[in-house]
C-alpha positions in Angstrom: -4.0 -31.7 -9.4 -0.3 -31.4 -9.9 -0.8 -30.3 -13.5 -2.9 -27.3 -12.3 -0.2 -26.3 -9.9 2.3 -26.1 -12.8 -0.2 -24.1 -14.9 -0.8 -21.5 -12.2 2.9 -21.3 -11.3 3.7 -20.8 -15.0 1.0 -18.1 -15.3 2.4 -16.2 -12.3 6.0 -16.4 -13.6 4.8 -15.4 -17.1 3.0 -12.4 -15.7 6.1 -11.3 -13.8 8.3 -11.5 -16.9 5.6 -9.8 -19.0 5.6 -6.9 -16.4 9.3 -6.7 -16.5 9.3 -6.6 -20.3 6.5 -3.9 -20.4 8.3 -1.8 -17.8 11.4 -1.6 -19.9 9.6 0.0 -22.8 10.0 3.5 -24.0 6.5 4.6 -22.9 5.8 4.8 -19.2 2.2 3.8 -19.6 2.9 0.3 -20.9 4.4 -0.7 -17.6 1.2 0.3 -15.8 -1.2 -1.8 -17.9 -1.1 -5.0 -15.7 -1.2 -3.2 -12.4 -4.1 -1.2 -13.6 -6.0 -4.3 -14.7 -5.4 -6.0 -11.3 -6.5 -2.8 -9.5 -9.7 -2.7 -11.5 -10.3 -6.4 -10.7 -9.8 -5.7 -7.0 -12.4 -2.9 -7.0 -14.9 -5.1 -8.9 -14.3 -8.0 -6.4 -14.7 -5.8 -3.4 -18.1 -4.7 -4.7 -19.3 -8.2 -5.6 -19.3 -9.6 -2.0 -22.4 -11.0 -0.4 -24.1 -8.9 2.3 -23.5 -10.2 5.8 -25.6 -9.9 8.9 -24.5 -6.4 9.8 -23.2 -3.5 7.7 -19.9 -3.5 9.6 -19.2 -7.1 8.7 -20.0 -6.4 5.1 -17.7 -3.4 5.0 -14.9 -5.3 6.8 -15.2 -8.2 4.3 -15.2 -5.8 1.4 -12.1 -4.0 2.7 -10.3 -7.3 3.3 -11.2 -8.4 -0.2 -9.9 -5.2 -1.6 -6.5 -5.5 0.2 -6.0 -9.2 -0.6 -6.8 -8.7 -4.2 -4.3 -5.8 -4.4 -1.3 -7.9 -3.4 -0.6 -8.7 -7.1 -1.0 -5.0 -7.9 1.6 -4.1 -5.3 4.0 -6.7 -6.6 3.7 -5.5 -10.2 4.2 -1.9 -9.2 7.3 -2.8 -7.3 8.7 -4.5 -10.4 7.7 -1.4 -12.5 9.3 1.0 -10.0 12.5 -1.0 -9.7 13.0 -1.3 -13.5 11.8 2.1 -14.4 13.4 4.2 -11.7 15.9 1.8 -10.2 16.3 1.2 -6.5 19.7 2.6 -5.6 21.4 1.8 -2.4 22.7 4.8 -0.5 25.5 4.5 1.9 25.1 6.0 5.3 28.1 6.8 7.3 
């Protein structure tokens, strides 16, 4: 069980470093590969849910699945934007 935890943690850290490396490249599209893959995976997961008793429940579950599966997409896009464009801090007087 502990070994699986290290494998998953290593995969997550590896994906974050891979995203940072791809974002530093000369072409803009290379930094959008991983977020695009995760976004496609979230769409597929949202459509693969089982139907519930009512249509409203099915729609709510699909929407929740879509948002939960887009958390990695958001994290990878934040890394892309921070490396590609840089978050500068502006002073307000």
